[in-house]
C-alpha positions as CSV (number, residue, x, y, z in Angstrom):
1,M,1.4,25.1,-32.0
2,D,-1.5,24.7,-34.6
3,Q,-3.3,21.6,-35.7
4,T,-1.0,21.0,-38.6
5,T,2.1,20.8,-36.4
6,A,0.7,19.2,-33.3
7,P,2.0,15.6,-32.7
8,D,-0.3,12.7,-33.2
9,P,-1.4,11.8,-29.6
10,V,-1.8,8.1,-30.5
11,S,1.7,7.9,-32.0
12,A,3.2,9.9,-29.1
13,R,1.7,7.5,-26.6
14,R,3.0,4.4,-28.5
15,Q,6.4,6.0,-28.8
16,A,6.4,6.7,-25.1
17,A,5.5,3.1,-24.3
18,H,8.3,1.9,-26.6
19,E,10.8,4.2,-24.9
20,R,9.8,3.0,-21.4
21,S,10.1,-0.7,-22.4
22,G,13.8,-0.3,-23.2
23,R,16.8,0.4,-21.0
24,V,17.5,3.9,-19.6
25,G,20.9,5.2,-20.7
26,V,23.6,5.8,-18.1
27,G,23.8,9.5,-19.0
28,L,20.1,10.0,-18.3
29,K,20.3,8.0,-15.1
30,T,23.2,10.0,-13.9
31,I,21.6,13.4,-14.6
32,Y,18.4,12.3,-13.1
33,G,20.1,10.7,-10.1
34,S,21.9,14.0,-9.3
35,G,18.6,15.4,-8.1
36,N,18.7,13.1,-5.1
37,V,21.4,15.3,-3.7
38,V,18.5,17.5,-2.5
39,D,16.9,14.7,-0.4
40,G,20.2,13.0,0.5
41,M,21.9,16.2,1.8
42,S,18.8,17.6,3.6
43,T,18.1,14.2,5.2
44,Y,21.7,13.8,6.5
45,V,22.0,17.4,7.8
46,F,18.6,17.2,9.5
47,G,19.5,13.9,11.1
48,A,23.0,14.7,12.1
49,F,22.9,18.4,13.0
50,L,19.5,20.0,13.1
51,F,18.0,18.8,16.4
52,F,21.4,19.2,18.2
53,Y,21.7,22.7,16.8
54,L,18.2,23.7,17.8
55,T,18.5,22.3,21.4
56,A,22.1,22.2,22.5
57,V,23.2,25.3,20.6
58,C,20.2,27.6,20.3
59,G,18.6,26.6,23.6
60,L,15.2,25.3,22.5
61,S,13.8,22.5,24.7
62,G,13.6,19.0,23.2
63,S,9.8,19.1,23.3
64,Q,9.6,22.5,21.6
65,A,12.0,21.3,18.9
66,G,9.9,18.2,18.4
67,V,6.7,20.1,18.2
68,A,8.1,22.5,15.6
69,L,9.2,19.7,13.4
70,F,5.9,17.8,14.0
71,L,3.9,20.9,12.9
72,A,5.9,20.9,9.7
73,L,5.0,17.2,9.3
74,V,1.3,18.1,9.7
75,I,1.6,20.7,6.9
76,D,3.4,18.1,4.8
77,A,0.5,15.7,5.4
78,V,-1.5,18.0,3.1
79,A,1.2,19.5,0.9
80,D,2.8,16.3,-0.3
81,P,-0.3,14.5,-1.6
82,L,-1.6,17.8,-3.0
83,I,1.6,18.5,-4.9
84,G,1.5,14.9,-6.1
85,S,-2.0,15.2,-7.3
86,I,-1.4,18.5,-9.1
87,S,1.7,17.0,-10.7
88,D,-0.2,13.9,-11.8
89,N,-2.8,16.1,-13.5
90,S,-0.5,18.8,-14.9
91,G,-0.7,19.4,-18.6
92,S,2.2,21.8,-19.0
93,S,4.3,21.9,-22.3
94,F,7.3,21.2,-20.0
95,G,5.7,18.0,-18.8
96,R,3.9,17.0,-15.6
97,R,6.9,17.1,-13.3
98,H,9.5,19.6,-14.5
99,P,7.8,23.0,-13.7
100,F,7.6,22.1,-10.0
101,M,11.2,20.9,-9.9
102,I,12.6,24.0,-11.6
103,A,10.5,26.4,-9.4
104,S,11.6,24.8,-6.2
105,A,15.4,25.1,-6.6
106,L,15.9,28.7,-5.3
107,P,13.4,28.5,-2.4
108,V,15.2,25.3,-1.2
109,A,18.6,27.0,-1.1
110,I,17.3,30.1,0.6
111,M,15.1,28.4,3.3
112,F,17.9,26.0,4.1
113,G,20.3,28.8,4.8
114,L,17.8,30.7,6.9
115,L,17.1,27.7,9.0
116,F,20.7,27.5,10.2
117,S,21.0,31.3,10.6
118,I,18.8,31.7,13.6
119,P,19.3,35.2,15.2
120,A,21.1,34.9,18.5
121,A,18.7,37.5,20.1
122,L,15.8,35.1,19.8
123,S,14.8,32.9,22.7
124,G,11.6,31.3,24.1
125,W,8.5,31.5,22.0
126,P,9.9,33.9,19.4
127,L,12.7,31.4,18.8
128,F,10.1,28.6,18.5
129,G,8.1,30.7,16.0
130,Y,11.1,31.5,13.8
131,I,12.1,27.9,13.7
132,T,8.6,26.6,13.0
133,A,8.2,29.1,10.1
134,M,11.5,28.2,8.6
135,I,11.0,24.5,8.8
136,I,7.5,24.7,7.3
137,G,8.7,26.8,4.4
138,L,11.7,24.6,3.8
139,R,9.5,21.4,3.9
140,I,7.1,22.8,1.4
141,A,10.0,23.8,-0.9
142,L,11.5,20.3,-0.6
143,S,8.2,18.7,-1.4
144,L,7.8,20.8,-4.6
145,F,11.0,19.2,-5.8
146,N,11.1,15.8,-4.3
147,V,7.5,14.6,-5.0
148,P,7.6,15.2,-8.8
149,Y,11.2,14.2,-9.0
150,V,10.7,10.7,-7.5
151,A,7.5,10.3,-9.4
152,M,9.3,11.0,-12.7
153,G,11.8,8.2,-11.9
154,A,8.9,5.7,-11.9
155,E,7.9,6.8,-15.4
156,L,11.4,6.5,-17.0
157,S,10.9,2.8,-17.4
158,D,8.2,0.1,-17.1
159,D,10.8,-2.7,-16.7
160,Y,10.7,-4.5,-13.3
161,A,14.5,-4.7,-12.9
162,E,15.4,-1.4,-14.6
163,R,13.4,0.5,-12.0
164,S,15.7,-0.9,-9.3
165,S,18.6,0.3,-11.3
166,I,17.2,3.8,-11.5
167,V,16.8,3.9,-7.7
168,V,20.5,2.7,-7.4
169,F,21.6,5.8,-9.3
170,R,19.6,8.0,-6.9
171,I,21.3,6.3,-4.0
172,L,24.8,6.9,-5.5
173,F,24.1,10.6,-5.3
174,T,22.8,10.2,-1.8
175,V,26.2,8.7,-1.0
176,L,27.9,11.7,-2.6
177,A,25.6,14.1,-0.7
178,T,26.3,12.3,2.6
179,L,30.1,12.5,2.0
180,A,29.9,16.2,1.2
181,A,27.7,17.0,4.2
182,T,29.9,15.0,6.6
183,T,33.1,16.7,5.3
184,L,31.5,20.2,5.4
185,G,30.1,19.6,8.8
186,F,32.7,17.8,10.9
187,G,35.7,18.5,8.7
188,V,35.3,22.2,7.8
189,F,32.7,24.2,9.7
190,L,32.5,22.3,13.0
191,K,36.0,20.9,13.2
192,H,36.8,23.0,16.2
193,G,33.7,21.9,18.2
194,L,29.9,21.3,17.9
195,I,28.7,24.0,20.2
196,G,29.9,27.1,18.3
197,R,26.8,28.9,17.0
198,A,28.6,30.9,14.3
199,A,29.7,27.8,12.5
200,Y,26.2,26.6,11.6
201,A,25.2,29.5,9.3
202,P,27.9,28.9,6.7
203,L,27.2,25.2,6.9
204,G,23.5,25.9,6.1
205,W,24.1,28.3,3.2
206,T,26.8,26.1,1.6
207,C,24.6,23.0,1.8
208,G,21.6,25.0,0.5
209,A,23.6,26.3,-2.5
210,I,24.7,22.7,-3.4
211,M,21.1,21.4,-3.1
212,G,19.7,24.2,-5.2
213,G,22.3,23.6,-7.9
214,A,21.6,19.9,-8.0
215,A,17.9,20.5,-8.3
216,L,18.4,22.7,-11.4
217,I,20.8,20.2,-13.0
218,A,18.4,17.3,-12.6
219,A,15.4,19.4,-13.7
220,L,16.9,21.0,-16.8
221,G,19.0,18.0,-17.7
222,T,16.0,15.6,-17.9
223,L,13.7,17.9,-20.0
224,G,14.5,15.7,-23.0
225,A,13.0,12.7,-21.3
226,R,9.5,14.3,-21.2
227,S,8.5,12.1,-24.0
228,R,8.7,9.0,-21.7
229,M,6.1,10.4,-19.3
230,H,2.6,9.1,-19.1
231,P,0.0,11.7,-20.2
232,A,-2.3,13.2,-17.5
233,A,-5.6,11.4,-17.4
234,P,-8.6,13.7,-18.4
235,N,-10.6,14.7,-15.4
236,L,-13.3,17.4,-15.3
237,E,-13.9,17.3,-11.6
238,P,-13.0,20.4,-9.5
239,A,-9.4,20.2,-8.2
240,L,-10.3,19.9,-4.5
241,K,-13.0,17.3,-5.1
242,R,-10.6,15.4,-7.5
243,F,-7.9,15.5,-4.9
244,G,-10.1,14.0,-2.2
245,M,-11.3,11.3,-4.6
246,E,-7.7,10.4,-5.5
247,I,-6.6,10.1,-1.9
248,V,-9.5,7.7,-1.2
249,E,-8.6,5.8,-4.4
250,V,-4.9,5.2,-3.6
251,F,-5.7,3.9,-0.1
252,K,-8.0,1.4,-1.7
253,N,-4.9,-0.2,-3.2
254,P,-3.8,-2.9,-0.8
255,S,-0.2,-2.8,-2.0
256,F,0.1,1.0,-1.4
257,R,-1.5,0.6,2.1
258,S,1.1,-1.9,3.1
259,L,4.0,0.1,1.7
260,F,2.8,3.4,3.1
261,L,2.2,2.1,6.6
262,A,5.5,0.2,6.7
263,A,7.4,3.2,5.4
264,V,5.9,5.6,8.0
265,I,6.7,3.3,10.9
266,F,10.2,2.6,9.5
267,F,11.1,6.3,9.0
268,V,9.7,7.4,12.3
269,A,11.8,4.7,14.0
270,Q,14.9,5.9,12.2
271,G,13.9,9.5,13.1
272,V,13.9,8.6,16.8
273,G,17.3,7.0,16.7
274,G,18.8,9.6,14.3
275,T,17.5,12.6,16.2
276,V,19.4,11.7,19.3
277,G,22.4,10.4,17.3
278,L,24.7,13.3,18.0
279,H,23.6,13.4,21.6
280,A,24.3,9.7,21.9
281,N,27.6,9.8,20.1
282,K,28.8,12.7,22.3
283,Y,27.3,11.8,25.7
284,F,26.4,8.1,25.6
285,W,29.3,6.6,23.6
286,R,31.6,9.6,24.6
287,L,33.2,9.7,21.1
288,P,35.7,12.3,20.0
289,T,34.6,14.5,17.1
290,S,37.0,12.7,14.8
291,V,35.3,9.4,15.4
292,I,31.9,11.0,14.9
293,Q,33.1,12.2,11.6
294,S,34.3,8.7,10.8
295,L,30.7,7.5,11.5
296,G,29.5,9.9,8.9
297,Y,31.9,8.4,6.3
298,A,30.7,4.9,7.5
299,V,27.2,6.0,6.5
300,A,28.3,6.8,3.0
301,A,30.5,3.6,2.8
302,G,27.5,1.5,4.0
303,L,25.2,3.0,1.3
304,V,27.8,2.1,-1.3
305,V,28.3,-1.5,0.0
306,G,24.5,-1.9,-0.1
307,L,24.4,-1.3,-3.9
308,P,26.0,-4.7,-4.9
309,V,24.1,-6.4,-2.1
310,S,20.9,-4.9,-3.5
311,F,21.8,-6.2,-7.0
312,F,22.6,-9.7,-5.7
313,M,19.4,-9.9,-3.6
314,A,17.3,-8.5,-6.5
315,R,18.6,-11.3,-8.8
316,F,17.7,-14.2,-6.5
317,L,15.0,-12.8,-4.2
318,E,11.6,-11.2,-4.4
319,K,11.7,-7.5,-3.6
320,R,9.6,-8.0,-0.4
321,T,11.9,-10.7,0.8
322,A,14.9,-8.5,0.3
323,L,13.2,-5.7,2.1
324,M,12.3,-7.9,5.1
325,I,15.9,-9.1,5.4
326,G,17.2,-5.6,5.3
327,L,14.8,-4.4,8.0
328,L,15.6,-7.3,10.4
329,V,19.3,-6.7,10.1
330,I,18.8,-3.0,10.9
331,V,16.9,-4.1,14.0
332,G,19.9,-6.0,15.2
333,C,22.3,-3.0,14.4
334,Q,20.0,-0.7,16.4
335,C,19.4,-2.8,19.4
336,L,22.6,-4.9,20.1
337,P,25.4,-2.3,20.6
338,T,23.5,-0.1,23.0
339,T,22.1,-3.1,24.9
340,F,25.6,-4.5,25.3
341,Q,26.9,-1.1,26.4
342,L,24.2,-0.8,29.0
343,A,24.9,-4.4,30.2
344,G,28.6,-3.5,30.6
345,I,29.9,-6.0,28.1
346,M,31.0,-3.7,25.3
347,P,34.7,-3.2,24.9
348,Q,35.9,0.4,25.2
349,G,38.5,2.6,23.5
350,A,39.6,1.9,19.9
351,A,37.8,-1.4,19.8
352,L,34.5,0.3,20.6
353,H,35.1,2.9,17.9
354,W,35.7,0.2,15.2
355,I,32.6,-1.8,16.4
356,L,30.4,1.3,16.0
357,I,32.0,2.1,12.6
358,V,31.4,-1.4,11.2
359,N,27.9,-1.6,12.8
360,T,27.0,1.7,11.1
361,M,28.3,0.4,7.7
362,I,26.2,-2.7,8.0
363,A,23.1,-0.8,9.1
364,Y,23.3,1.6,6.1
365,A,24.1,-1.1,3.7
366,M,20.8,-2.6,4.7
367,I,19.1,0.8,4.5
368,T,20.3,0.9,0.9
369,V,18.6,-2.5,0.3
370,T,15.5,-1.2,2.1
371,I,15.2,2.0,0.0
372,V,15.9,0.3,-3.3
373,A,13.3,-2.4,-2.7
374,L,10.8,0.0,-1.2
375,Q,10.9,2.6,-4.0
376,S,11.0,-0.1,-6.7
377,M,8.0,-1.9,-5.1
378,A,6.1,1.5,-5.1
379,A,6.7,1.8,-8.9
380,D,5.3,-1.7,-9.4
381,A,2.3,-0.9,-7.2
382,A,1.6,2.2,-9.4
383,D,1.3,-0.2,-12.3
384,E,-1.1,-2.3,-10.2
385,H,-3.1,0.8,-9.5
386,E,-3.5,1.6,-13.2
387,H,-4.7,-2.0,-13.6
388,L,-7.2,-1.7,-10.8
389,F,-8.4,1.9,-11.2
390,F,-7.6,2.9,-14.8
391,A,-5.4,5.9,-13.7
392,R,-1.7,6.6,-13.1
393,R,-1.0,7.9,-9.6
394,E,2.8,8.0,-9.3
395,G,2.7,11.5,-7.9
396,L,0.5,10.5,-5.0
397,F,2.3,7.2,-4.5
398,F,5.7,8.8,-4.1
399,A,4.1,11.7,-2.2
400,G,3.2,9.0,0.3
401,L,6.7,7.7,0.5
402,S,8.0,11.3,0.7
403,F,5.7,12.0,3.6
404,A,6.8,8.8,5.3
405,S,10.5,9.8,5.1
406,K,9.6,13.2,6.5
407,A,7.9,11.5,9.4
408,A,11.4,10.8,10.6
409,A,12.0,14.5,11.0
410,G,8.5,15.1,12.4
411,G,6.9,12.3,14.3
412,G,10.3,10.7,15.1
413,T,11.8,14.0,16.3
414,L,8.7,14.7,18.4
415,I,9.0,11.4,20.1
416,A,12.7,11.8,20.6
417,G,12.4,15.3,21.9
418,V,9.8,14.4,24.5
419,C,11.9,11.4,25.5
420,L,15.0,13.5,26.0
421,D,13.0,15.8,28.2
422,L,11.6,12.8,30.1
423,V,15.2,11.5,30.8
424,A,16.2,15.1,31.9
425,F,18.8,15.7,29.2
426,P,19.6,19.4,29.4
427,S,18.9,21.9,26.6
428,D,21.4,24.7,25.9
429,V,24.4,22.4,26.5
430,A,26.8,25.4,26.2
431,A,25.4,26.7,29.5
432,H,25.8,23.3,31.3
433,G,29.4,22.4,30.4
434,G,29.4,22.3,26.6
435,E,31.7,19.7,25.2
436,H,32.5,18.5,28.8
437,L,28.9,18.0,30.0
438,V,28.4,15.1,32.4
439,I,25.0,13.6,32.6
440,S,23.5,11.5,35.4
441,H,23.4,7.7,35.2
442,A,19.6,7.7,34.8
443,T,19.9,10.2,31.9
444,Y,22.7,8.1,30.4
445,V,20.6,4.9,30.5
446,G,17.5,6.7,29.1
447,L,19.6,8.2,26.2
448,G,20.9,4.7,25.3
449,I,17.4,3.2,25.3
450,I,16.0,5.9,23.1
451,H,18.9,5.6,20.7
452,G,18.8,1.8,20.4
453,P,15.9,-0.4,21.5
454,V,13.1,2.2,21.0
455,A,14.2,2.7,17.4
456,G,14.7,-1.0,16.8
457,I,11.3,-2.0,18.0
458,G,9.8,0.5,15.5
459,T,11.8,-1.0,12.7
460,L,10.6,-4.5,13.7
461,I,7.0,-3.4,13.5
462,A,7.5,-2.0,10.0
463,A,8.8,-5.5,8.9
464,L,5.7,-7.2,10.2
465,V,3.4,-4.7,8.4
466,L,5.1,-5.7,5.1
467,L,3.6,-9.2,5.4
468,G,0.5,-7.6,3.8
469,Y,2.3,-6.8,0.5
470,R,1.5,-9.5,-2.1
471,L,2.8,-8.2,-5.5
472,D,5.6,-10.3,-6.8
473,K,7.6,-10.5,-10.1
474,R,5.2,-13.0,-11.7
475,A,2.1,-11.0,-10.8
476,H,3.7,-7.8,-12.0
477,A,4.6,-9.3,-15.4
478,S,1.0,-10.6,-15.8
479,L,-0.6,-7.2,-15.0
480,L,1.9,-5.4,-17.4
481,A,0.8,-7.7,-20.2
482,E,-2.8,-6.9,-19.5
483,L,-2.0,-3.2,-19.3
484,G,-0.2,-3.4,-22.7
485,V,-3.4,-4.9,-24.3
486,R,-5.6,-2.3,-22.6
487,R,-3.3,0.7,-23.6
488,A,-3.2,-0.5,-27.2
489,A,-6.9,-0.8,-27.4
490,G,-7.3,2.6,-25.8
491,A,-4.9,4.2,-28.2
492,G,-6.7,2.7,-31.1
């Protein structure tokens, strides 16, 4: 494009600010939200099936599985913020975010399928090497999509309330992804049992294809919203030096520090409980597969119930208050059922099944409240960052949250895997009785403690960390007004 046809940068910036100040259409929110199928489906499948598949089905020890997932987390510790920084500073004609989203779709689909297609001939360290390579490759592919994708959501609107609405649309597609993964897992491929190795490969390839398609729909369908994006800030520093400076810069932001630390602790705690979830459902609660499938649907139902609860709480409460309430309720949902079961005062049979289903719905309704508040608060903190440091860092901010969520599959799984080995839970369940495995009383008690109180204590610590977050609605409105004046002066 030559000088005569190039758009006026001042006019383009003013137009973008005007678009961000208004409401985001339902159609755009829907297309954008569809991209959360990638994170929603991968998170559910990892939490519900992956650790059980690696240990009980493929024969990897709990510690080895935990180390493999933790090594992927270490790689993510560099990849996520690096992708966020590159995305923040990208000057492509397709925008700052879309090239990464489009390029990641096919690798996500392929790597996901390969992860659940482990050759039966592999065992020991070759098995560990294959799994580690697949998980690292998949995690990088997921980061290439998720980090720019979530960062783009923060740029669609500057409005305090509209940002929560955008997160709600993402959660709606998380619900759909959870329903699809639950049905495909327990209702289609694993309906005849959880130990059959051959059932996991078609599950992986089917979910991978769905995720890759959703990534393309969200990326290509939002190309028309590129005009809303903030322009990349000019920076002449070498890329690696700039990256290091930006990392230091974002951690100087007190709001980001509180959110990041709380998110890491929260997701690690959920990772501990979720990693042993299938083990606990099968061998602690002794649930039939049909009830385990119902718990998957309860997850989706809870996420849906949490949406109106989030709207109600957002109307009357500050975001931090809503987040704290959500976390404290989750603590109760994690700790009370297993504690009562270990104490021998939990009813059994159908009554137990319904208690666990309702408890799961309540917990995931509060997880919806937590996610909506957390991601909306991060978008507000990005505005505060521009106010403090004269630079937009949505990519790095949401890379931090993305890394925190992956800590569930890394740090949380490592802790859970080591704990399973410590309580002597057997790997390769098929060789020890399969569906009818009977564990010792000590292993039974240890499994319950890992699944409940250990995870609940972590969630409680995350709530305490959030006491350091100070940005409320009034403060956000004030800094937005100052940013408006500053941006107008800069454009002029």
